[in-house]
LOMAR-417985 format. One record per residue (C-alpha): x, y, z. Coordinates in steps of 0.25 Angstrom, whole numbers, plus 2048, in hexadecimal, padded with zeros to 3 digits. Layout:
N
[atom [X Y Z]] ...
REM end
This chain:
678
[atom [892 4FA A60]] [atom [894 4F3 A6D]] [atom [88A 4E9 A73]] [atom [881 4EE A7F]] [atom [87F 4E7 A8B]] [atom [877 4DA A88]] [atom [86D 4DB A94]] [atom [86B 4E3 AA0]] [atom [877 4DF AA9]] [atom [875 4DC AB8]] [atom [881 4D8 ABF]] [atom [88E 4DF AC4]] [atom [89C 4DE AC8]] [atom [8A0 4D0 ACB]] [atom [8AE 4CC AD1]] [atom [8AF 4BD AD0]] [atom [8BE 4BD AD1]] [atom [8BC 4C1 ADF]] [atom [8B5 4B4 AE2]] [atom [8B8 4A5 AE2]] [atom [8B4 4A0 AD4]] [atom [8AA 496 ADB]] [atom [8A2 4A2 ADF]] [atom [8A0 4A7 AD1]] [atom [895 49D ACD]] [atom [88D 4A0 ADA]] [atom [88E 4AF AD7]] [atom [889 4AE AC9]] [atom [87D 4A5 ACE]] [atom [87A 4B0 AD8]] [atom [87B 4BB ACD]] [atom [871 4B3 AC5]] [atom [867 4B3 AD0]] [atom [867 4C2 ACF]] [atom [866 4C2 ABF]] [atom [874 4C8 ABF]] [atom [879 4C7 AB1]] [atom [886 4CE AB0]] [atom [893 4D0 AB7]] [atom [89E 4DA AB7]] [atom [8AC 4D4 AB9]] [atom [8BA 4D6 AB9]] [atom [8BA 4E5 ABE]] [atom [8C5 4E4 AC8]] [atom [8CD 4D7 AC4]] [atom [8DA 4DD ABE]] [atom [8E3 4D7 AC9]] [atom [8DC 4C9 AC6]] [atom [8DE 4CA AB7]] [atom [8EC 4D0 AB7]] [atom [8F4 4CC AC4]] [atom [901 4D1 ABD]] [atom [903 4D9 AB0]] [atom [8FF 4D2 AA4]] [atom [8FC 4C5 AAC]] [atom [8ED 4C3 AA9]] [atom [8E4 4B9 AB0]] [atom [8D6 4B8 AAB]] [atom [8D3 4AA AAF]] [atom [8C9 4AE ABB]] [atom [8C3 4B9 AB2]] [atom [8C1 4AE AA7]] [atom [8B9 4A6 AB1]] [atom [8B1 4B1 AB6]] [atom [8AD 4B5 AA8]] [atom [8AA 4A7 AA4]] [atom [8A1 4A5 AB1]] [atom [899 4B1 AAE]] [atom [898 4AE A9F]] [atom [893 4A0 AA2]] [atom [888 4A7 AAB]] [atom [884 4B0 AA0]] [atom [888 4BD AA7]] [atom [88A 4C9 AA0]] [atom [899 4CE AA3]] [atom [89E 4DC AA5]] [atom [8AD 4D9 AA4]] [atom [8B6 4E4 AAB]] [atom [8C4 4E7 AA7]] [atom [8CA 4E7 AB5]] [atom [8D2 4F3 AB3]] [atom [8CC 4FC ABE]] [atom [8D5 4F6 AC9]] [atom [8E3 4F3 AC7]] [atom [8EB 4E8 ACD]] [atom [8F6 4EA AD7]] [atom [902 4E6 ACE]] [atom [8FE 4F1 AC4]] [atom [901 4FC ACF]] [atom [90E 4F6 AD3]] [atom [913 4F4 AC5]] [atom [90D 501 ABF]] [atom [90B 50C AC9]] [atom [906 516 ABF]] [atom [8F9 50E ABD]] [atom [8F4 514 ACB]] [atom [8EE 521 ACC]] [atom [8F3 52E AD2]] [atom [8E8 534 ADA]] [atom [8E4 543 ADC]] [atom [8ED 545 AE7]] [atom [8F9 540 ADE]] [atom [8FB 532 AE5]] [atom [8FD 526 ADC]] [atom [8F5 51A AE1]] [atom [8F9 50C AE3]] [atom [8F2 4FF AE1]] [atom [8E4 4FE AE7]] [atom [8D6 502 AE5]] [atom [8D1 505 AD7]] [atom [8CF 511 ACE]] [atom [8DE 512 ACF]] [atom [8E3 511 AC1]] [atom [8E9 51D AB9]] [atom [8E3 51F AAC]] [atom [8F0 524 AA6]] [atom [8F9 518 AAA]] [atom [8FE 511 A9E]] [atom [901 505 AA7]] [atom [8F2 504 AAC]] [atom [8ED 507 A9E]] [atom [8F6 4FC A98]] [atom [8F3 4F2 AA3]] [atom [8E4 4F4 AA2]] [atom [8E3 4F3 A93]] [atom [8EB 4E6 A94]] [atom [8E1 4E0 A9E]] [atom [8D5 4E5 A96]] [atom [8DB 4DF A89]] [atom [8DC 4D1 A90]] [atom [8CE 4D2 A95]] [atom [8C8 4D6 A88]] [atom [8CF 4CC A80]] [atom [8CB 4C1 A89]] [atom [8BC 4C4 A8B]] [atom [8B8 4CC A7F]] [atom [8B0 4C0 A79]] [atom [8A8 4BD A85]] [atom [89A 4C0 A82]] [atom [896 4C1 A90]] [atom [89E 4CE A92]] [atom [894 4D9 A90]] [atom [89C 4E5 A94]] [atom [8AB 4E8 A97]] [atom [8AD 4F0 AA3]] [atom [8BA 4F9 AA2]] [atom [8C1 4FC AAF]] [atom [8B7 501 ABA]] [atom [8B2 50E ABF]] [atom [8BC 518 AB9]] [atom [8BF 524 AC1]] [atom [8C9 52C AC9]] [atom [8D5 534 AC4]] [atom [8E4 532 AC4]] [atom [8EF 53D AC5]] [atom [8FC 536 AC2]] [atom [907 53A AB9]] [atom [902 531 AAD]] [atom [8F4 538 AAE]] [atom [8FB 546 AAE]] [atom [902 543 AA1]] [atom [8F6 53D A9B]] [atom [8EE 549 AA0]] [atom [8F8 552 A99]] [atom [8F6 54A A8C]] [atom [8E7 54B A8D]] [atom [8E8 55A A8F]] [atom [8F0 55C A83]] [atom [8E5 555 A7B]] [atom [8DA 55D A81]] [atom [8E1 56B A80]] [atom [8EC 56A A76]] [atom [8F4 576 A7B]] [atom [8F8 57B A88]] [atom [8F1 588 A85]] [atom [8E4 581 A84]] [atom [8E6 57A A91]] [atom [8EA 586 A99]] [atom [8DE 58D A93]] [atom [8D5 582 A97]] [atom [8DA 581 AA5]] [atom [8DC 590 AA7]] [atom [8EA 58D AAB]] [atom [8EE 59C AAC]] [atom [8E7 59B ABA]] [atom [8F1 598 AC5]] [atom [8FD 598 ABB]] [atom [8F8 58A AB6]] [atom [8FD 58C AA8]] [atom [902 57F AA2]] [atom [90E 580 A98]] [atom [911 572 A96]] [atom [908 566 A96]] [atom [910 55E AA0]] [atom [90D 569 AAA]] [atom [8FF 564 AAC]] [atom [8FC 55D AB9]] [atom [8F1 554 ABD]] [atom [8E7 55C AC6]] [atom [8E8 555 AD3]] [atom [8EA 559 AE2]] [atom [8F9 55C ADF]] [atom [8F5 565 AD3]] [atom [8EA 56E ACF]] [atom [8DF 566 AD7]] [atom [8DC 565 AE5]] [atom [8D1 560 AEF]] [atom [8C9 554 AEC]] [atom [8CB 54F ADD]] [atom [8C2 555 AD3]] [atom [8BE 561 ADC]] [atom [8C9 56C ADC]] [atom [8D3 570 AD2]] [atom [8DB 57D ACE]] [atom [8DA 57A ABF]] [atom [8CC 575 ABC]] [atom [8CF 573 AAD]] [atom [8DB 56A AB1]] [atom [8D3 562 ABB]] [atom [8C7 560 AB2]] [atom [8D0 55C AA6]] [atom [8D7 552 AAF]] [atom [8CA 54B AB2]] [atom [8C7 54B AA4]] [atom [8D4 545 AA1]] [atom [8D3 53A AAC]] [atom [8C5 536 AA7]] [atom [8CB 535 A99]] [atom [8D6 52D A9E]] [atom [8CD 523 AA5]] [atom [8C5 523 A98]] [atom [8D1 520 A90]] [atom [8D4 515 A99]] [atom [8C6 50F A98]] [atom [8C7 510 A89]] [atom [8D4 508 A89]] [atom [8CD 4FC A8F]] [atom [8C1 4FE A87]] [atom [8C9 4FE A7A]] [atom [8D1 4F2 A7E]] [atom [8C4 4EA A81]] [atom [8BE 4EE A73]] [atom [8CA 4E8 A6C]] [atom [8C4 4DB A70]] [atom [8B5 4DE A72]] [atom [8AF 4EA A6C]] [atom [8A0 4E6 A6E]] [atom [89F 4E5 A7D]] [atom [89C 4F2 A85]] [atom [8A8 4F8 A8C]] [atom [8A6 501 A98]] [atom [8AA 505 AA6]] [atom [8A2 509 AB2]] [atom [89F 517 AB6]] [atom [89D 51B AC4]] [atom [89B 526 ACE]] [atom [891 531 AD1]] [atom [896 533 AC6]] [atom [8A5 531 AC5]] [atom [8AC 53E AC5]] [atom [8B9 53A ABE]] [atom [8B4 534 AB1]] [atom [8AD 53B AA7]] [atom [8A2 531 AA3]] [atom [89D 539 A98]] [atom [8AB 538 A91]] [atom [8AB 529 A95]] [atom [89D 525 A90]] [atom [8A0 524 A81]] [atom [8AB 519 A84]] [atom [8A1 511 A8D]] [atom [899 507 A85]] [atom [88F 507 A91]] [atom [88F 510 A9D]] [atom [891 508 AAA]] [atom [88F 50F AB7]] [atom [891 50B AC6]] [atom [886 510 ACF]] [atom [887 510 ADE]] [atom [87D 51B AE4]] [atom [87F 51E AF2]] [atom [875 51A AFC]] [atom [870 529 AFF]] [atom [871 52D AF0]] [atom [864 532 AEA]] [atom [85F 529 ADE]] [atom [860 534 AD4]] [atom [86F 535 AD5]] [atom [871 526 AD0]] [atom [867 529 AC6]] [atom [86F 535 AC1]] [atom [87C 52C AC0]] [atom [874 522 AB8]] [atom [86F 52C AAE]] [atom [87D 532 AAD]] [atom [882 524 AA9]] [atom [877 522 A9F]] [atom [879 530 A99]] [atom [888 52D A96]] [atom [884 525 A8A]] [atom [875 527 A8A]] [atom [873 518 A8B]] [atom [871 50E A96]] [atom [87C 50B AA0]] [atom [881 500 AA9]] [atom [880 500 AB8]] [atom [88D 4FA ABA]] [atom [88E 4FA AC9]] [atom [884 4FC AD4]] [atom [882 4F4 AE1]] [atom [877 4EA AE5]] [atom [87A 4EE AF4]] [atom [883 4F7 AFC]] [atom [88E 500 AF6]] [atom [89B 4FE AFE]] [atom [8A3 50B AFB]] [atom [899 516 AFE]] [atom [899 51C B0C]] [atom [88C 516 B10]] [atom [886 50A B09]] [atom [878 506 B0F]] [atom [871 4FA B09]] [atom [868 4FC AFD]] [atom [85A 4FB B02]] [atom [851 4F0 AFC]] [atom [84F 4F2 AED]] [atom [858 4FE AED]] [atom [863 4F7 AE5]] [atom [858 4F3 ADA]] [atom [854 502 AD9]] [atom [861 508 AD8]] [atom [866 4FE ACD]] [atom [859 500 AC6]] [atom [85B 50F AC7]] [atom [867 50D ABE]] [atom [85F 505 AB4]] [atom [855 510 AB4]] [atom [85F 51A AB0]] [atom [865 512 AA5]] [atom [86D 506 AAB]] [atom [86C 4F9 AA3]] [atom [874 4F1 AAD]] [atom [874 4EF ABC]] [atom [882 4EB AC1]] [atom [887 4EA ACF]] [atom [894 4EB AD6]] [atom [895 4E1 ADB]] [atom [88F 4D3 AD8]] [atom [897 4CC AE3]] [atom [89B 4D3 AF0]] [atom [8AA 4D3 AF2]] [atom [8B0 4CD AFF]] [atom [8BB 4D8 AFF]] [atom [8C0 4E5 AFA]] [atom [8BA 4F3 AFC]] [atom [8AD 4EF AF5]] [atom [8AA 4E2 AFD]] [atom [89D 4E9 B03]] [atom [898 4EE AF6]] [atom [88B 4E7 AF3]] [atom [88A 4DC AE9]] [atom [880 4D2 AE3]] [atom [887 4C6 AEB]] [atom [88A 4CC AF8]] [atom [893 4C7 B03]] [atom [888 4BE B08]] [atom [888 4B7 AFB]] [atom [879 4B5 AFC]] [atom [86D 4B7 AF3]] [atom [862 4B9 AFD]] [atom [866 4C7 B01]] [atom [85E 4D3 AFE]] [atom [869 4D9 AF5]] [atom [86A 4CD AEC]] [atom [85B 4CB AEB]] [atom [85A 4DA AE6]] [atom [866 4D8 ADC]] [atom [85E 4CB AD7]] [atom [851 4D3 AD6]] [atom [858 4DE ACE]] [atom [85E 4D4 AC5]] [atom [851 4CD AC2]] [atom [84B 4DB ABF]] [atom [856 4DF AB6]] [atom [855 4D2 AAE]] [atom [846 4D4 AAD]] [atom [847 4E3 AA9]] [atom [854 4E4 AA2]] [atom [84F 4E2 A94]] [atom [845 4EE A96]] [atom [84F 4F8 A9A]] [atom [85C 4F4 A94]] [atom [861 4FF A8A]] [atom [855 508 A8D]] [atom [857 517 A8C]] [atom [854 522 A96]] [atom [84E 52D A8E]] [atom [851 53B A93]] [atom [84E 549 A8E]] [atom [856 550 A99]] [atom [865 54F A9C]] [atom [86F 553 AA7]] [atom [87D 557 AA4]] [atom [888 550 AAC]] [atom [896 553 AA7]] [atom [8A3 54E AAD]] [atom [8AB 55B AA9]] [atom [8A1 563 AB1]] [atom [8A2 559 ABC]] [atom [8B1 55B ABD]] [atom [8B2 56A ABB]] [atom [8A6 56E AC4]] [atom [8AC 567 AD0]] [atom [8B9 56E ACE]] [atom [8B3 57C ACF]] [atom [8BB 584 AD9]] [atom [8B3 58F AE0]] [atom [8A4 592 AE1]] [atom [8A1 586 AE9]] [atom [8A7 578 AED]] [atom [89A 571 AEC]] [atom [89A 570 ADC]] [atom [897 561 ADA]] [atom [892 55D ACC]] [atom [88A 550 ACE]] [atom [881 555 AD9]] [atom [87D 562 AD1]] [atom [87A 559 AC5]] [atom [871 550 ACE]] [atom [869 55C AD2]] [atom [863 55D AC4]] [atom [863 54E AC1]] [atom [85A 54C ACE]] [atom [850 556 AC9]] [atom [84D 54D ABC]] [atom [84E 540 AC4]] [atom [843 545 ACD]] [atom [83B 549 AC2]] [atom [83C 53B ABB]] [atom [842 542 AAF]] [atom [84D 53A AA7]] [atom [85A 540 AA5]] [atom [867 53D A9E]] [atom [874 541 AA5]] [atom [87D 545 A99]] [atom [88A 54C A96]] [atom [88D 559 A8F]] [atom [891 551 A82]] [atom [883 54B A81]] [atom [879 54F A77]] [atom [870 559 A7E]] [atom [866 55A A73]] [atom [85F 54D A77]] [atom [85A 553 A84]] [atom [84F 55E A87]] [atom [857 562 A94]] [atom [866 563 A97]] [atom [869 565 AA6]] [atom [877 569 AA8]] [atom [879 56D AB7]] [atom [887 574 ABB]] [atom [88C 573 AAC]] [atom [898 57A AB2]] [atom [8A1 576 AA6]] [atom [89C 579 A98]] [atom [8A6 572 A8F]] [atom [8A9 577 A81]] [atom [89D 576 A78]] [atom [893 573 A83]] [atom [88E 581 A84]] [atom [88A 581 A75]] [atom [884 573 A76]] [atom [87B 577 A82]] [atom [878 584 A7A]] [atom [873 57D A6E]] [atom [86B 573 A76]] [atom [863 57E A7D]] [atom [862 586 A70]] [atom [85C 57A A69]] [atom [851 578 A74]] [atom [858 571 A7F]] [atom [857 574 A8E]] [atom [863 576 A97]] [atom [863 577 AA6]] [atom [870 57B AAD]] [atom [875 581 ABA]] [atom [87F 589 AC2]] [atom [88E 586 ABF]] [atom [88B 584 AB0]] [atom [892 589 AA4]] [atom [89E 58E AAC]] [atom [8AB 587 AA6]] [atom [8B0 581 A9A]] [atom [8B6 573 A98]] [atom [8C3 578 A9F]] [atom [8BB 57E AAB]] [atom [8BE 58C AA6]] [atom [8B3 596 AA9]] [atom [8AA 59B A9E]] [atom [8AB 5AB A9E]] [atom [89F 5B3 A9C]] [atom [897 5AE AA7]] [atom [891 5A1 AAC]] [atom [88B 598 AA6]] [atom [895 59A A9B]] [atom [891 593 A8E]] [atom [883 590 A94]] [atom [880 59F A97]] [atom [878 5A2 A8A]] [atom [870 595 A8B]] [atom [86C 598 A99]] [atom [86A 5A7 A97]] [atom [872 5AB AA4]] [atom [880 5AE AA9]] [atom [885 5AC AB7]] [atom [88C 5B7 ABF]] [atom [890 5B1 ACC]] [atom [88D 5A3 AD3]] [atom [88B 5A3 AE2]] [atom [88F 597 AEA]] [atom [886 593 AF6]] [atom [88D 58E B02]] [atom [889 581 B0A]] [atom [87B 583 B10]] [atom [878 58F B07]] [atom [86D 590 AFD]] [atom [868 59B AF4]] [atom [859 59C AF1]] [atom [853 59B AE3]] [atom [845 59F AE0]] [atom [83E 59B AD3]] [atom [837 5A6 ACB]] [atom [82A 59E ACA]] [atom [829 59C ADA]] [atom [832 5A7 AE0]] [atom [82D 5A4 AEE]] [atom [833 596 AEF]] [atom [842 596 AEF]] [atom [84C 58A AED]] [atom [85B 589 AF1]] [atom [867 58A AE8]] [atom [875 587 AED]] [atom [883 583 AE8]] [atom [884 58E ADD]] [atom [87B 59A ADA]] [atom [87D 5A1 ACD]] [atom [87A 5B0 ACB]] [atom [873 5AF ABD]] [atom [871 5BA AB3]] [atom [867 5B8 AA7]] [atom [86D 5BB A9A]] [atom [861 5B7 A91]] [atom [854 5BD A8F]] [atom [84E 5AF A8E]] [atom [854 5AB A9C]] [atom [84A 5AA AA7]] [atom [84C 5A9 AB6]] [atom [845 59D ABD]] [atom [84B 59F ACB]] [atom [853 5A9 AD2]] [atom [85C 5AA ADF]] [atom [853 5AE AEB]] [atom [85F 5B0 AF5]] [atom [86D 5B5 AF5]] [atom [872 5C2 AEF]] [atom [86E 5BD AE1]] [atom [85F 5BB AE5]] [atom [856 5BE AD9]] [atom [860 5BA ACE]] [atom [85E 5AD AC5]] [atom [861 59F ACB]] [atom [85A 597 AC0]] [atom [858 59C AB2]] [atom [851 597 AA5]] [atom [855 59B A97]] [atom [850 599 A89]] [atom [85B 596 A7F]] [atom [858 593 A71]] [atom [84D 588 A71]] [atom [851 583 A7F]] [atom [852 587 A8D]] [atom [85D 588 A98]] [atom [85C 588 AA7]] [atom [867 58D AB1]] [atom [866 58A AC0]] [atom [870 593 AC7]] [atom [871 58C AD4]] [atom [870 57E ADA]] [atom [861 57E ADD]] [atom [85B 575 AE8]] [atom [853 569 AE3]] [atom [846 570 AE3]] [atom [84B 57C ADD]] [atom [851 574 AD2]] [atom [844 56D AD0]] [atom [83E 57A ACD]] [atom [847 57C AC1]] [atom [847 56E ABC]] [atom [838 56E ABC]] [atom [838 57A AB3]] [atom [843 573 AAA]] [atom [83B 566 AA9]] [atom [82E 56E AA5]] [atom [835 576 A9B]] [atom [83C 56A A94]] [atom [830 561 A95]] [atom [838 556 A9B]] [atom [82F 549 A9E]] [atom [82F 543 AAB]] [atom [82E 534 AAC]] [atom [824 535 AB7]] [atom [81C 542 AB9]] [atom [818 53E AC8]] [atom [821 543 AD3]] [atom [829 537 AD8]] [atom [836 534 ADF]] [atom [837 526 AD7]] [atom [842 526 ACD]] [atom [83C 524 ABF]] [atom [844 521 AB2]] [atom [841 51C AA5]] [atom [848 513 A9B]] [atom [843 512 A8C]] [atom [846 507 A82]] [atom [83F 503 A75]] [atom [833 50B A79]] [atom [831 505 A87]] [atom [832 50E A93]] [atom [837 509 AA0]] [atom [835 511 AAD]] [atom [83E 50E AB9]] [atom [837 513 AC5]] [atom [840 512 AD1]] [atom [83D 515 AE0]] [atom [84B 519 AE4]] [atom [847 51B AF3]] [atom [846 511 AFF]] [atom [837 515 B00]] [atom [82A 511 AF7]] [atom [826 51B AED]] [atom [819 51C AE4]] [atom [81A 51A AD5]] [atom [815 526 ACE]] [atom [806 524 AC9]] [atom [80A 528 ABB]] [atom [813 51C ABA]] [atom [809 513 AC0]] [atom [7FF 517 AB5]] [atom [808 517 AA9]] [atom [806 509 AA5]] [atom [814 504 AAA]] [atom [818 4F6 AAE]] [atom [823 4F2 AB7]] [atom [82C 4E9 AAE]] [atom [831 4E1 ABA]] [atom [824 4DE ABF]] [atom [81B 4DF AB2]] [atom [811 4E6 ABB]] [atom [80C 4F5 ABD]] [atom [815 4FE AC5]] [atom [813 4FE AD4]] [atom [80D 50A ADA]] [atom [818 50B AE5]] [atom [826 508 AE4]] [atom [82D 502 AF0]] [atom [83A 507 AF5]] [atom [845 506 AEA]] [atom [83B 500 AE1]] [atom [83C 500 AD1]] [atom [832 4FE AC6]] [atom [836 4FD AB8]] [atom [829 501 AB0]] [atom [827 4FE AA1]] [atom [81F 506 A97]] [atom [81F 506 A88]] [atom [821 514 A83]] [atom [816 51A A7B]] [atom [81C 527 A75]] 
REM end
């Protein structure tokens, strides 16, 4: 079993190779002032390490590692394979990707390597072999960081040939493939494997990448293939490192909101620790970042690394206002509250050139330590040093889970017809927000996870029900589980072919319904929905409106449509199935309307809130060895009262060793300790 992280890491990306060596000691002294104890190095240094093929120069990296080791820093050592040097493009043009428009790229940027290029794979493996052999015995290296922020697709000839091999393994015969893709439509029948093309703008896809396609089965399979190809590339580096060091954790950093192109559930088993780069936008509600952290924690059901964030401005977002006083501390501790065991920045020292020179850093261009930003970084460092032992490795118990599935992500956004406004992540967030506001912990899980550990499974827009999933959900509910799902669920199989017999396909019996038709609302239009227990008050439905028929004597209508030609027909249905219950919501309810349903579901499933008083503070709980830590976060730029029940519950703030404050200042955070009694 591999080692875990030795302590809570506080640090981030450091690029001392961009600076004169006589700056290094000064930088380290500044980091020490802020209780920074780690550095991620060597992320983009391939051109320095290998200026010509097989000519390696590690002298500067040796000195960097020696300097950090002498200062007792924990080192996250990257493999440098995320950005290729210019000579590689010149000598081996096939290393460069071909984009969605069919154009082969030239030297520049990053995220530019083809996962199917034998030359790239060979050269990357050779570099990683040299690095691992040289540094494997350094005890200060606490993690290996492979590549960086994998993502994006390639559509070159090498990928086309590799895709054909991938399809042969998946389908075995062309009959199986043609059936899966329904290739009798538009005379698409394939009679030889070499007739298969990549789905780019020149072939069966068009418009923005990932949004429009003629053959959905082909396009979804290509995204699966590209994710698998990138994963194989990651594992090539991981196996190379493990030849020399099979004890230190190996990982890469996930990113995005979330990243559409990489199936992180498929990748999670090969990550020794999940690592995530977090850059919430200035106008993003706090629950969206919380959702992404819960997703990262749910990938392995264990704490994760906050690998990148910013102590100040983000330079690549359209607008990057300064973080308000104490906002940085609150946003970093929000990640910790949701399961992060590290706080790491990009970057530790602000570059003087390049596209990210105005991205925030611990050491800014002023190179002063009397700035507000540095003082806040230092204060957080002191807090983490004081509190880290209490929260490291602590779990976040949850009895409710929300399903997030990459195949659904891909297929749902390829749907042609009905409406162009089908966006997967915002529809998932509708439901996450409801539990966030109620202070009810949730895990964000995949379809392969064990459902039995949860009292409630929420699976919004479960459009694609893969083989075996319908039976798994049925067994879960029959045995006493509770299921909540929605419009656009149970419609297609893993190849994006429609289930015949009426929607929601394999979920119909569980839900006690079938859907005859689905209406699409046009921009600005809403449909009224009234609940049976209060028919005089109506709420808005939009996006899609299912025309629902009951098929079970145990099904009960909770709400009906109150406008349009289908007024009076079911909009929300509750059904008893076996020992459990299932709910179906047939339209995208507005927030207040959805709250009516969630209140009933919470009551029926007896889910416990962390705080019963209504509050817009964020409250989460981490538990380890019988000790509860409540993180109370004011994620607003205005003061908020602490709920009375938390003031009276015998908590102490582990940072001040005092009773909690009655009022939290803007962006204030309290970490409250209480020993569990049950």
